[in-house]
N, C-alpha and C positions, 0 to 999 in steps of 0.2 A: 543538543546535537543538530545544529544548523538548521531551526524550524521544525524538525521532526521530534516533537516532545514525546517522551516515553510515559508521561505520566497523564492520566486523564484530567482535561482541563476543568473539569466540574466535579472534583470530588466532594461528595455528600451533597450534591445538589438535590438530588431526589428527596433527601431527609429534610433539607432547609424549606422546600416548596411543597411539601405534602404530596398526595397522590395527584396525578395528571389525569384529569378526566377527559380523555380523548376516545373517540370512537373509530371504527375500521376506516372510515372516509379520512379523517384527520391524519391517521398514521399513513394513508397510503399518499395523500398529499406530500407529508413531510418524507416519505421514501423516494418520491419522485424528486423532490429538491435535492436530496442527496446524490442520486442518480446524476443529475445535473452537475453537481459538484465534480463528479468523475470525468464527465465530458469535458467540463470547463478546464479541469487540470490537464488533460489529453491536448485540448486545443492550444493552450499555452506551451505544453511541451513540445509538439510539432511545429510551432512556430519559431522555435529557437534552433540554432544550429547545433549539432553534438559537440559537446566540450564538456571539460570538467566542472563548469560552472552551472551547467543546464538546470541541475535539479535544485539548486538554490535559487536561480532565478524565478523558476517556476514557482516555487514555495513563497516567494516574495510577491509574485503576482497573485497568488491566493491569498495572501494577507495573513498568513500564519504567523509571521514574526510579529505582528501585532495583536494576535487573537488572545494570548494570555493577558497582556496587560489591559485589553478592553474587557474580558470576562471579569477580572478582578475589580475593576470600577463598577461594573453592572451589579455585582453580588453585594456592593456596598449600599445600593438603593433599597430600602426595606419595602416590603409588601408590594412588590412590582409585579405585574402580570407577565406571564410567561408567553412568548411567542415562539414560532416554529424555529426561528434562527437562533433562540436561546437555549434549546433543549438539546443536550448532549447524549448521544449514542455512539456506539461503535462505529457507524457510518461516517462520524465526524472526524473520527482519528486521521490526522495527516498522513500516517504510515499507510493506514487502510485504503485511504482516496488514492496515493501515490500506486500502491501495489496494484489495486484493482484496475487502475488507469492503464498501467503499462501492460499487464497482462490482457487486457481487453486489446490493446493494440498488437500485442504478439499472436494472440489467437486469431485475429482477423487478418493479419498478414500471412500466417501459416497457411489459414483455411483456403484463402485466396490462391497461394501458390499450389496446394494440394487439391483443390477442388476437382479439376478435370481428371477422368481416369487416364492413367498412364504417365502424367506429368511427373509425378513423385512416387518411386517404388513404394507398395502398400506397407511393407515393414518399416521404412523410413517415416512415413506419414503418421502412422499409428504410434510408433515409438516416440515420435517428438510431442504429439499431443497428449500422450500418457505422461511425459515427463514434465511439459507444461502444467497439468493437472495436478501432479503431485507436489510440485513446486509452489503453487498457488495455494494449495490446501494447507501445507505446513505453515507458509506465512500467514495466512489468515488466522489459523490457530495462535499463531504467536502474537499476532496483535491483540487477540483476545486475552491472553495472558498479561500483556502488558496493561490493558485496562483493569485487571484485577490486581495488578501491583505485584504479580509473581515474575520478578525479572530473571531469576535464575531458570524457570522454565521457559520463559520467552527466548532466552538465550539457546537453550536446548532445541527449542523448534525452529528458530532461525537457522542453527547449523543445519538442521535437517533440510530446511527450504534451500539452503546454500548448495548443499550435496545434490539436491535435484536440479538446482540451476546448473550446476557443472555438467550433469547429464545432457541438458539442454544444449550447452555448448559443444559436447561430444558429438551429439547427433548432427550438428552444423559443420562439423570439421571431419567428417569421415572421407574417404577416398570415393565412395559413392556419392556423396553430397557435392564434391569438387567437380564430378562429371556431370552433375545435373543441372540445366540452365535454369530451370524453375527455383531450384534452392539458393544458386548462386545470385539470382536477381533480387533476393530479399535478404541474404544472409547478412550483410553488413548492418542493415536497418534493424534486424532482430538482435544482433549482437550489440549495438549501441544500448538498446532497451535492457537486455540482460545486464550489461554492465553497470546500468545506473540502477537497476535493482539491487545489484549487489553492493554498491556504494550506499545505498540507502539503509540496507539491512546491517550492513557492518557499523555503520554509525551508530545505530540503535543498540546493537550489541554491546559495543564499547560503553556507551551510556548506561546501559543495564548493568555491566559489571561494574561501573563505578558506583551506581547506586547500592547494588547488592553488596558490595565489599566496603562500603561506608560503615563509620562506627555505630553500634548498635546502643539505643538509648536504655538504659538501666532502669527499671522501675523501682522507686523507693519504697 
């Protein structure tokens, strides 16, 4: 799916390497590293001009096209010590990173536009934030389903996320929004991000359908 792999890149990694003896400090350091990955993605994204190739260019700069080959090579080395960059969790899923990064940008843009009283009508401000929350919530649950290998459920959840995403477009396209300077000032930027989220999720949905509709191995 063009750098957005629907399968976990470290299947059975926990079983192969035994229990991971990390304390709270270790995990906090690890989670901060993954937070940095979200900001790194957003930095690459914002450095590129809007266009159909932008999400692929960002994925390439993140190194996701090389990730699977490198991890396969690392797993061939026996009895190797695990470091934080070799541990896979949901936070390392490329779809998770891209989704969280773009929603981080969308929320920040909208909150800036609607932060001052009276700039954006309250029903519009609240309605948009609610739609963004629903959209992100469904998408993150869909990524969880991806990591569990339940592609049919992932498709259903991404479809719900896409429905909420359409609500976001609707809030930006009302006559009330057309007449509001704060909204029109950020609308195109937000639309670009929403369109890119849609493109990423549709790619994942198509790959999930291909995987779930493939031949089933019969047990002998």
